[in-house]
Structure formats: structure tokens, C-alpha cells
C-alpha atoms as one frame of an Amber mdcrd trajectory, in Angstrom:
protein
 -20.128 -26.765  -1.725 -16.426 -26.331  -3.439 -13.995 -26.020  -0.913 -10.747
 -24.287  -1.768  -7.370 -24.615   0.261  -5.489 -21.656   1.167  -1.885 -21.970
  -0.636  -0.130 -18.467   0.495   4.148 -20.683   0.660   6.693 -22.194  -1.786
   6.255 -25.456   0.040   2.313 -25.534  -0.690   2.620 -24.005  -4.204   5.561
 -27.264  -4.909   3.722 -29.941  -2.707   0.210 -29.943  -2.421  -1.940 -32.041
  -5.078  -2.846 -30.533  -8.302  -6.306 -31.991  -7.712  -7.624 -28.970  -5.812
  -8.498 -25.697  -5.991  -6.702 -23.218  -4.113  -7.435 -19.667  -2.489  -3.943
 -17.820  -3.118  -3.988 -14.187  -2.092  -2.984 -11.734  -4.421   0.500 -11.248
  -1.643   2.481 -14.027  -3.071   1.019 -12.584  -6.664   2.385  -9.351  -6.241
   5.701 -10.118  -3.987   6.580 -12.919  -5.858   4.629 -13.345  -8.905   7.719
 -13.640 -11.572   9.385 -16.445  -9.768   8.544 -19.805 -11.786   6.949 -21.121
  -8.694   3.690 -19.022  -8.795   3.613 -19.133 -12.196   2.827 -23.327 -12.254
   0.285 -23.039  -9.656  -2.134 -22.756 -12.889  -1.356 -26.925 -12.449  -4.362
 -26.250  -9.676  -8.251 -27.174 -10.177  -8.995 -24.242  -9.832  -7.622 -20.714
  -8.630  -9.163 -17.938  -7.175  -6.903 -15.070  -6.546  -8.047 -12.634  -2.846
  -6.983  -9.795  -3.384  -5.301  -9.513   0.266  -7.424  -6.812   1.794  -6.991
  -8.423   4.783  -3.442  -8.601   4.919  -2.624  -5.266   3.382  -4.791  -3.085
   5.270  -4.471  -4.566   8.828  -0.723  -5.791   9.717   0.601  -2.895   6.477
  -0.256   0.674   5.051  -3.301  -0.394   2.430  -2.668  -2.332  -0.694   0.840
  -1.380  -2.401  -0.702  -1.561  -5.759  -4.202   0.929  -7.400  -6.777  -1.182
  -9.003  -5.481  -0.288 -12.378  -2.247  -2.220 -11.484  -4.437  -5.490  -9.320
  -6.321  -5.434 -12.936  -2.964  -5.752 -14.473  -1.175  -8.866 -12.056  -4.234
 -10.528 -12.235  -4.350  -9.818 -16.321  -0.324 -11.229 -15.762  -1.782 -14.400
 -13.349  -4.497 -15.779 -14.903  -6.934 -17.461 -12.215 -10.015 -18.617 -12.216
 -11.735 -15.886 -10.753 -10.585 -13.168  -8.410 -12.159 -11.498  -5.129 -12.875
  -7.553  -5.845 -10.774  -5.709  -3.722 -12.116  -4.368  -0.708 -11.750  -3.072
   3.111 -12.418  -6.089   6.420 -14.776  -4.257   9.019 -14.171  -6.081  12.316
 -14.702  -3.584  14.522 -11.540  -4.795  17.024  -9.660  -3.723  13.358  -7.593
  -0.352  13.319  -6.804   1.073  10.358  -7.663   3.725   7.752 -10.657   4.260
   6.620 -11.722   3.378  10.061 -15.594   3.839  10.011 -17.143   0.236   8.785
 -19.627   2.699   6.798 -16.584   4.466   5.015 -15.373   0.857   3.722 -18.303
  -0.223   3.095 -18.652   2.543   0.352 -14.939   2.093  -0.397 -15.528  -1.331
  -1.240 -18.247  -1.091  -3.508 -16.117   1.954  -5.480 -13.814  -0.994  -5.689
 -16.206  -3.530  -7.168 -17.614  -1.013  -9.441 -14.431  -0.137 -10.715 -13.252
  -2.766 -11.120 -16.696  -4.733 -12.947 -16.378  -1.650 -15.239 -12.958  -2.553
 -16.008 -12.185  -5.976 -16.790 -13.211  -7.391 -19.408 -13.662 -10.643 -18.507
 -16.111  -9.659 -15.975 -17.729 -12.950 -15.218 -14.537 -14.516 -13.335 -14.545
 -10.674 -10.536 -16.253 -12.182  -7.523 -17.095  -8.511  -5.430 -17.316  -9.041
  -2.141 -19.982  -8.117  -0.010 -18.762  -6.349   3.497 -20.271  -5.120   6.613
 -20.143  -6.560  10.262 -23.903  -5.972  11.590 -26.786  -7.790   9.322 -27.322
  -3.539   9.249 -24.785  -3.385   7.394 -24.328  -5.939   4.962 -27.371  -4.994
   3.973 -26.111  -1.619   2.838 -23.767  -3.310   1.066 -25.996  -5.902  -0.966
 -28.300  -2.278  -1.574 -24.975   0.470  -2.722 -24.490  -3.418  -5.371 -28.263
  -3.393  -6.746 -27.680   0.735  -7.396 -24.853   0.186  -8.522 -25.333  -3.410
 -10.855 -23.002  -5.174 -10.194 -24.618  -8.031  -9.094 -23.667 -11.264  -9.980
 -23.990 -14.441 -11.025 -20.590 -15.634  -7.715 -20.103 -12.935  -5.338 -18.570
 -13.124  -1.815 -18.770 -12.042   1.886 -15.999 -11.176   4.373 -15.600 -10.497
   7.721 -16.632 -13.544   9.014 -13.783 -15.761  10.102 -13.843 -13.902  13.063
 -16.608 -15.005  14.385 -16.235 -17.322  17.453 -19.493 -17.930  17.549 -22.090
 -20.494  15.173 -24.782 -17.708  15.515 -22.662 -15.098  15.031 -21.578 -16.042
  11.915 -24.372 -18.203  10.956 -27.031 -15.094  11.126 -24.512 -13.107   8.299
 -24.871 -16.312   6.408 -28.621 -16.840   5.959 -29.137 -13.433   5.993 -26.712
 -12.742   2.469 -28.181 -15.863   0.845 -31.650 -14.684   1.358 -31.177 -11.345
   1.017 -29.781 -11.529  -2.528 -33.339 -14.354  -3.377 -31.136 -17.358  -3.343
 -30.513 -16.842  -6.833 -26.347 -16.085  -6.118 -23.530 -18.273  -5.219 -22.232
 -16.592  -2.615 -18.471 -17.884  -1.068 -17.280 -16.765   2.383 -13.322 -15.739
   3.274 -11.941 -17.809   6.015 -15.854 -19.394   7.089 -14.443 -22.046  10.597
 -14.739 -25.245   9.545 -17.881 -25.883  12.067 -20.402 -24.025  10.881 -20.858
 -27.365   7.778 -20.726 -29.162  10.950 -23.006 -27.907  13.051 -26.782 -28.229
  13.191 -25.853 -31.249  11.143 -25.352 -29.031   8.302 -27.316 -26.776   7.869
 -25.421 -23.701   6.718 -24.714 -25.782   3.513 -27.397 -24.959   2.284 -26.373
 -21.142   1.867 -22.739 -21.757   1.509 -21.738 -22.231  -2.271 -17.505 -22.202
  -1.668 -15.633 -21.304   1.206 -11.805 -20.884   1.820  -9.682 -22.460   4.690
  -6.086 -22.620   5.540  -6.936 -24.773   9.384  -5.086 -27.655   7.339  -1.664
 -26.143   8.430  -2.158 -25.332  11.830  -1.632 -28.275  14.680  -3.899 -30.448
  17.501  -3.001 -31.482  20.813   0.516 -30.228  21.193   1.563 -30.187  17.573
   3.526 -26.918  16.740   1.215 -24.125  16.105   2.952 -24.235  12.053   4.781
 -26.856  10.623   8.444 -26.963  10.565   8.922 -28.777   7.846   7.249 -29.660
   4.554   6.911 -33.156   5.537   4.929 -31.839   8.403   2.618 -29.736   6.306
   2.018 -32.500   4.070   1.261 -34.295   6.758  -1.204 -32.115   8.158  -2.971
 -31.144   5.043  -3.524 -35.062   4.257  -5.256 -35.290   8.054  -7.321 -32.410
   6.978  -7.949 -33.514   3.601  -9.830 -36.828   4.688 -11.323 -35.176   7.919
 -12.823 -33.114   5.285 -14.099 -35.098   2.513 -15.351 -37.814   5.509 -17.229
 -34.455   6.499 -18.659 -33.676   3.235 -20.276 -37.178   2.419 -23.099 -37.060
   4.777 -25.983 -36.085   4.703 -26.995 -32.368   6.320 -30.256 -30.827   7.349
 -32.137 -29.295   5.264 -34.097 -27.025   7.375 -34.490 -26.408  10.937
């Protein structure tokens, strides 16, 4: 299972070790892509470009770029993988389109257009969206009809779920829905997903990304104030995670 560390600010770009896999938001590349420090991110082992769908749609007024402009951004940044543009489906999020079904339709349309328009489609990771089982099932069905299922797919709208059962059901369902033949990336999936039930969900997770290394604990400031503190938190988090990944995990319940 592969871990991508969230990298979205200049300090992280400059100081995080080069032997990690980095998840970088298109919001960073769109805004600062001409700066040398963003271009130097090629030093990381692998770079996964996220379309920034959550931030753009929840905290802004939608994507600031068209699908064609996103493809131009990809050609310029040259990531190892890039996610298709998508719409998060958490019911608590209020933005247009409001209907989860409409968000799924738009997500599939984006994926189909980007895959059909990009020469290096093997780098393209289509995003499966939904909230309940029936939503994810519908999204996969639409993608199958559009013939855009790829060997590497991503699953969205899992990061805000609080209980193990809430996301465990989705993780296993999508994997089984695709007959276990597709490597799945889960955006922002909580690390306890690979520790609860003796790591059972690791059977279905190809990769995930996390920004949890940034957050303080036990009375610490929520976010680091200096680069030194930020790097201390990263090393602490990485050591703890590496230790967890070395443990054997349960193959079945």
C-alpha cells in the first residue's frame, strides 16, 4: 500500500524529504506554478496531482479552470498521476450542483472528457464519487458504460466520515464492485482505516493520501508555526506510520 503525503505550501515543498510520494493540489500549481519551488517538486519519488475539487467547490466558486486548461496544467507540471476533476458528494456541503446525482453525472462527464482528450491517459486516475452505496454503484455503472474504467481509480467523499463502519463499507464495496481488478486510491482516508480490525481494509486499499502529519496533538498548536516544527511533526508522523505499515494485517474477518 502506497502513502502520498499532502504537500500544499512552500515550506513543505522546500523541506520535506525527496523519498516520499507527494499529493499536490492543482490549486497550488494553478496559483504558483511559475515559481521555481513548485517546479522543483519533481524531486519527490512520485507526484499525484489532485484536481482540488473539494477546495474549489466548497470554499470558492467552483473550478477556476476549464477541463482543457486543466490538461494544459498537467502538461506543464508533468505529474506521475493526475485525478480527474470531480464534485465531492457529502450531503452537508452546500454548493452547485446541489443534488448528489447531478454531482456524480458531472464527475463522470469530466472523467470521460479528460481521458478521451489526454494522450497519456495511463496517467489519468478517474474519480468515483458518491455518498451511499447506491451512489458509488451508479457512478461505477456510468463509468463502465462510458468505458473509462482504468487500472488505477480513485474514490472520493470518504475523508469526512467519522465512524469506521461508515467508510469501511464504502472501501470494500467499491473494490468488490470492480471485481478486485482495479487498484484504488482513497482521498484523505483516515489512517485508522489501516489499523482498526487489525488492518483488514488494507486488503482493498492500493494507496491513500494524508495531511494528518501537519496537525498538532496533546495541547500542541493545531498547525505548525515554523518550518522546524512542521518538519518535526512530519518525521514523528512518518515514523509512527512506517511502524504501523510493517505490522502484519488481517486477511479476512
